[in-house]
C-alpha positions in Angstrom: -86.0 -118.7 46.8 -89.2 -119.4 44.9 -87.4 -122.1 42.9 -86.1 -123.9 45.9 -89.4 -123.8 47.8 -92.0 -124.4 45.1 -89.8 -126.4 42.6 -90.9 -124.2 39.7 -88.6 -125.9 37.1 -89.7 -129.4 38.1 -93.3 -128.2 37.4 -92.4 -126.5 34.1 -93.5 -123.1 35.3 -92.1 -119.6 36.2 -92.8 -116.9 38.7 -94.6 -114.9 36.0 -96.9 -117.8 35.1 -97.7 -118.5 38.8 -98.6 -114.8 39.4 -100.9 -114.8 36.3 -102.4 -118.1 37.5 -103.0 -116.6 41.0 -104.6 -113.4 39.7 -106.8 -115.4 37.3 -108.0 -117.7 40.1 -108.7 -114.8 42.4 -110.8 -112.9 39.8 -113.0 -116.0 39.2 -113.7 -116.6 42.9 -113.6 -113.0 44.3 -117.3 -112.9 44.2 -117.3 -114.7 47.6 -116.2 -111.6 49.4 -119.5 -110.0 48.4 -121.8 -113.0 48.6 -120.7 -114.6 51.8 -121.2 -111.6 54.1 -124.5 -111.0 52.5 -125.7 -114.5 53.2 -124.3 -114.9 56.7 -125.6 -111.4 57.7 -129.1 -112.8 57.3 -128.3 -115.2 60.2 -127.8 -112.2 62.4 -124.0 -112.0 62.1 -122.2 -108.6 61.8 -121.7 -108.2 58.0 -118.5 -106.2 58.4 -117.0 -108.8 60.7 -118.0 -111.6 58.3 -116.4 -109.7 55.4 -113.1 -109.7 57.3 -113.5 -113.3 58.4 -114.1 -114.3 54.8 -111.0 -112.6 53.5 -108.8 -113.9 56.4 -110.1 -117.4 56.2 -109.6 -117.5 52.5 -106.1 -116.1 52.8 -105.1 -118.5 55.6 -106.5 -121.5 53.7 -104.6 -120.5 50.5 -101.4 -120.0 52.4 -101.6 -123.4 54.0 -102.4 -125.0 50.7 -99.6 -123.2 48.9 -96.9 -123.3 51.5 -97.6 -126.7 53.1 -99.2 -128.8 50.2 -97.6 -126.8 47.3 -100.7 -127.0 45.1 -102.2 -124.2 43.0 -105.6 -124.6 44.7 -107.4 -121.7 46.4 -109.8 -121.9 49.3 -112.7 -119.7 50.5 -116.0 -120.2 52.4 -118.0 -122.6 50.2 -121.1 -121.8 48.3 -124.0 -124.0 49.5 -122.4 -124.5 52.9 -122.9 -120.8 53.7 -126.5 -121.0 52.5 -127.1 -124.2 54.6 -125.6 -122.4 57.6 -128.0 -119.4 57.4 -131.2 -120.7 55.9 -131.3 -124.2 57.3 -129.3 -124.3 60.6 -130.0 -120.8 61.9 -133.3 -119.6 60.3 -134.8 -123.1 59.7 -133.7 -125.1 62.8 -133.5 -122.0 65.0 -130.0 -122.6 66.4 -127.9 -119.5 67.1 -125.3 -118.6 64.7 -122.7 -119.2 67.4 -123.9 -122.8 67.7 -123.7 -123.1 63.9 -120.1 -121.9 64.0 -119.5 -124.5 66.7 -120.8 -127.2 64.3 -118.6 -125.9 61.5 -115.6 -126.0 63.9 -116.4 -129.6 65.0 -116.7 -130.7 61.3 -113.3 -129.2 60.6 -111.7 -131.1 63.6 -113.3 -134.3 62.5 -112.1 -133.7 58.9 -108.6 -133.2 60.3 -108.7 -136.5 62.1 -110.1 -138.2 59.0 -107.2 -136.9 57.0 -104.6 -137.9 59.5 -105.8 -141.4 60.1 -106.6 -142.0 56.3 -110.3 -142.7 56.9 -111.2 -140.5 54.0 -110.9 -143.2 51.4 -113.1 -145.6 53.4 -115.8 -142.9 53.7 -115.7 -141.8 50.1 -115.8 -145.4 48.8 -118.7 -146.2 51.2 -121.0 -143.6 49.6 -122.7 -144.7 46.4 -121.7 -142.6 43.4 -125.4 -141.9 42.5 -125.9 -140.3 45.9 -122.9 -138.1 45.4 -124.4 -136.9 42.2 -127.8 -136.4 43.7 -126.4 -134.5 46.7 -124.4 -132.1 44.5 -127.5 -131.5 42.4 -129.6 -130.9 45.5 -127.2 -128.3 46.8 -127.5 -126.6 43.4 -131.3 -126.5 43.5 -131.1 -125.3 47.1 -128.9 -122.4 45.9 -131.3 -121.7 43.0 -134.3 -121.5 45.4 -132.4 -119.1 47.7 -131.3 -116.9 44.7 -134.8 -116.7 43.3 -136.2 -115.8 46.8 -133.5 -113.1 47.4 -134.4 -111.5 44.1 -138.2 -111.7 44.8 -138.8 -113.9 41.8 -140.2 -116.7 44.1 -142.3 -115.6 47.0 -144.5 -117.3 49.7 -147.9 -118.3 48.6 -150.5 -119.4 51.2 -152.2 -121.7 48.7 -149.2 -123.4 47.1 -146.4 -122.7 49.6 -144.4 -120.8 46.9 -145.4 -118.8 43.9 -144.2 -116.3 41.2 -143.3 -112.9 42.5 -143.6 -109.5 40.8 -141.2 -109.8 37.8 -141.6 -106.1 37.2 -140.0 -105.2 40.6 -136.4 -103.8 40.5 -135.0 -106.7 42.6 -136.4 -109.3 40.2 -135.3 -107.5 37.1 -131.8 -106.9 38.4 -131.5 -110.5 39.6 -132.5 -111.9 36.3 -130.3 -109.4 34.4 -127.3 -110.3 36.5 -127.8 -114.0 35.9 -128.1 -113.4 32.1 -124.9 -111.3 32.0 -122.9 -113.8 34.0 -124.0 -116.7 31.8 -123.1 -114.7 28.6 -119.7 -113.7 30.0 -119.0 -117.2 31.1 -119.9 -118.6 27.7 -117.5 -116.1 26.2 -114.7 -117.3 28.6 -114.4 -113.8 30.2 -112.2 -114.1 33.3 -114.0 -112.9 36.4 -117.5 -113.3 34.8 -119.3 -113.7 38.1 -117.6 -110.8 39.8 -118.2 -108.6 36.8 -121.8 -109.5 36.7 -122.2 -108.6 40.4 -120.5 -105.3 40.1 -122.4 -104.4 36.9 -125.8 -104.9 38.7 -124.6 -102.9 41.7 -123.4 -100.0 39.6 -126.5 -100.1 37.4 -128.8 -100.0 40.4 -126.8 -97.0 41.8 -127.2 -95.1 38.6 -131.0 -95.5 38.8 -131.0 -94.5 42.4 -132.1 -97.9 43.8 -128.9 -98.7 45.6 -126.5 -96.7 47.8 -122.8 -96.2 47.2 -120.8 -96.7 50.5 -117.4 -96.1 49.0 -114.5 -98.2 47.8 -111.6 -98.2 50.2 -111.4 -97.9 53.9 -109.7 -99.5 56.9 -111.0 -103.1 57.5 -114.0 -103.4 59.9 -113.6 -105.0 63.3 -113.7 -108.8 63.4 -114.5 -108.7 67.1 -118.2 -109.5 66.8 -117.5 -112.9 65.3 -113.9 -113.8 66.4 -113.9 -116.9 68.6 -117.7 -116.5 69.1 -118.4 -120.1 68.2 -120.4 -122.1 70.7 -118.7 -125.6 70.5 -120.5 -126.8 73.6 -123.9 -125.9 72.2 -123.0 -127.8 69.0 -122.7 -131.1 71.0 -126.5 -131.4 71.2 -127.8 -134.8 69.9 -130.0 -133.0 67.4 -126.9 -131.2 65.9 -125.3 -134.5 64.8 -126.9 -134.4 61.4 -125.9 -130.7 61.0 -122.2 -131.5 61.8 -122.4 -134.5 59.5 -123.8 -132.4 56.7 -121.1 -129.8 57.0 -118.4 -132.6 57.1 -120.0 -134.6 54.3 -120.4 -131.8 51.8 -116.9 -130.3 52.6 -115.2 -133.7 52.2 -116.7 -134.6 48.9 -116.5 -131.1 47.5 -112.8 -130.9 48.4 -112.0 -134.4 47.1 -113.7 -133.7 43.8 -112.0 -130.3 43.4 -108.5 -131.7 44.2 -108.8 -134.4 41.7 -110.5 -132.2 39.0 -107.9 -129.4 39.3 -105.1 -132.0 39.6 -106.2 -133.6 36.4 -106.5 -130.3 34.6 -103.0 -129.3 35.6 -101.3 -132.7 35.0 -100.6 -133.0 38.7 -101.8 -136.6 39.1 -99.4 -139.5 39.1 -99.4 -142.5 36.8 -102.2 -144.2 38.9 -104.4 -141.2 38.6 -103.9 -140.2 42.2 -102.9 -136.9 43.7 -99.5 -136.9 45.4 -99.4 -135.2 48.8 -103.2 -135.7 49.1 -103.0 -135.9 52.9 -101.3 -132.5 53.0 -104.0 -131.0 50.7 -106.8 -132.4 52.8 -105.1 -131.2 56.0 -104.9 -127.7 54.5 -108.6 -127.8 53.6 -109.7 -129.1 57.0 -107.5 -126.8 59.0 -108.9 -123.8 57.0 -112.5 -124.9 58.0 -111.6 -125.0 61.7 -109.7 -121.7 61.5 -112.5 -120.1 59.5 -115.0 -121.0 62.1 -112.9 -119.4 64.8 -112.7 -116.3 62.7 -116.4 -116.2 62.1 -117.4 -117.8 58.8 -119.0 -121.0 57.5 -116.9 -123.9 56.1 -113.9 -123.0 54.1 -113.2 -125.3 51.2 -111.2 -125.8 48.0 -112.6 -124.0 45.0 -113.1 -125.6 41.6 -112.5 -122.1 40.2 -108.8 -122.9 40.8 -109.0 -124.7 37.5 -109.0 -121.3 35.7 -105.7 -120.4 37.3 -104.2 -123.8 36.3 -105.4 -123.2 32.8 -103.6 -119.8 32.9 -100.3 -121.6 33.8 -100.4 -122.0 37.6 -98.8 -125.3 38.7 -97.4 -124.8 42.2 -98.4 -123.4 45.6 -97.0 -120.0 44.6 -100.3 -119.6 42.7 -102.3 -120.1 45.9 -100.0 -117.7 47.8 -100.7 -115.0 45.2 -104.4 -115.6 45.8 -103.9 -115.3 49.5 -102.1 -111.9 49.1 -105.0 -110.6 47.0 -107.6 -111.7 49.6 -105.6 -109.8 52.2 -105.6 -106.7 50.0 -109.3 -107.1 49.6 -109.7 -106.4 53.4 -109.5 -102.7 52.5 -112.5 -102.8 50.1 -115.2 -103.4 52.7 -117.2 -100.3 51.6 -117.5 -101.8 48.1 -118.8 -105.0 49.7 -121.4 -102.9 51.6 -122.5 -101.4 48.3 -123.6 -104.8 46.9 -127.4 -105.5 47.4 -128.7 -109.0 47.8 -130.3 -109.0 44.3 -126.9 -108.3 42.8 -125.6 -111.5 44.2 -128.7 -113.5 43.3 -127.5 -113.9 39.7 -124.2 -115.3 41.0 -126.0 -117.8 43.2 -128.2 -118.9 40.3 -125.2 -119.3 38.1 -123.4 -121.5 40.7 -126.7 -123.5 41.0 -126.6 -124.3 37.3 -123.0 -125.6 37.5 -123.8 -127.8 40.5 -127.1 -129.2 39.1 -125.3 -130.3 35.9 -124.2 -133.4 37.9 -127.6 -134.9 37.0 -126.3 -135.5 33.5 -124.1 -138.3 34.9 -126.9 -140.2 36.7 -127.8 -143.7 35.4 -131.5 -142.9 34.7 -132.0 -146.4 33.3 -131.7 -147.9 36.8 -134.7 -146.7 38.9 -133.0 -147.9 42.1 -130.3 -145.4 41.5 -132.4 -142.7 39.9 -135.1 -142.5 42.5 -132.8 -141.7 45.5 -131.0 -139.1 43.3 -134.3 -137.3 42.6 -135.2 -137.5 46.3 -131.9 -135.9 47.3 -132.1 -133.3 44.6 -135.7 -132.1 45.4 -135.8 -132.6 49.1 -133.0 -130.1 49.8 -134.7 -127.0 48.3 -138.2 -128.1 49.4 -137.1 -128.7 53.1 -134.5 -125.9 53.0 -132.0 -128.3 54.5 -129.0 -130.0 53.0 -128.9 -132.3 56.1 -132.4 -133.5 55.6 -131.8 -134.1 51.9 -128.7 -136.2 52.6 -130.6 -138.2 55.2 -133.6 -138.9 53.0 -131.4 -139.9 50.1 -129.6 -142.5 52.2 -132.8 -143.9 53.7 -134.5 -144.2 50.3 -131.4 -145.7 48.7 -131.1 -148.5 51.3 -134.8 -149.3 51.3 -135.2 -149.4 47.6 -132.1 -151.6 47.1 -133.3 -154.0 49.7 -136.9 -154.2 48.4 -135.6 -154.8 44.8 -133.4 -157.6 45.9 -130.1 -155.7 45.4 -129.2 -155.6 49.0 -125.8 -157.0 48.3 -124.9 -153.9 46.3 -125.2 -151.7 49.5 -122.2 -151.6 51.8 -122.4 -151.8 55.5 -121.6 -148.1 56.0 -124.6 -147.0 53.9 -126.9 -149.3 55.9 -125.5 -147.9 59.2 -126.1 -144.4 58.1 -129.5 -145.2 56.8 -130.5 -146.7 60.2 -129.1 -143.7 62.0 -131.1 -141.3 59.8 -134.3 -143.3 60.3 -133.8 -143.0 64.1 -133.3 -139.3 63.6 -136.6 -138.9 61.8 -138.6 -141.4 63.9 -137.1 -141.5 67.4 -135.5 -138.1 67.8 -137.9 -136.1 65.8 
């Protein structure tokens, strides 16, 4: 049955290899079942319901990717997108979490339409590569700021806006230690380095009496507080356009980059360097985002950690199906998730921030017309606490600098249109 459906022999793999690949992928990304509820709970959402929504959205996304697209790529609520959801849209812009879920749902529907009508290529080609790099780095720095704040390492300062916190406090010490442990384990190629680091800090803080132990296994919490709670009508406000666009934009490029990166690692690309069945893979990702919003979580996206499962031998959708099964089993470990304090996940956030900020290494720093917008994108996101504002400022600065430097022909029409719309957002609709 597995051979007929997943074409194992054609992909030079076996059921055993696929299972090992699935387990490996799950271990490298399972930290999301601890981190996502912790972040979204700060937006006022029920943490237990978000835990269930996270596991279910991940499982559904993996099943669609595995059974429909037949790729060894796992999905889960995206890092960065969940932080934008909580800290920018809800806490920063003062929308309700129901409206934020509505914006996520709309972005998923638009993503589905883009995938069906093959508009994806036009959008991706329309965005300058330097801005893609800057936006990725900006999200990384945004995560770093949140991680440092959650651990109490960075605190509010009336004179300088932010300042150094008390590094002798337990939260700061545990946050830094968790980050150091994860980095060391990652360097040593230890599978599940991030999850091990999170659990290590949680257990260590319990031993010293600074954290409670809620248990390990129980029946899953109720998903009722978040299920179908999205306010789609409220997300249709004019001021929410940039929010929907930010969710869509980040998810689209994150997914495209992950699909090509994992495809290349697993030898899944064709002779032209393209991914066969790309439309199916994009539909799987976009559908998971819409379904995840209905369940009660931020945007669900393809995970680059899938590359670890591919390296372990995974080549077909059976790998993703194994990951889905493991996420469903995780539903019964909600007490363990409740035992994870925010400072235990701060190290994981900071580690992911390092990975995302590494995109700055690919920037052409010799061309100031490319480098300046990159820096604006990278620094405006953490300083404004908004991925949407960072994206907008990067487009506006890119278009204006290119025009003033006489390189207006290098800018395509789509970039100009977006820049004008963002200027209107800041000036007219502010």
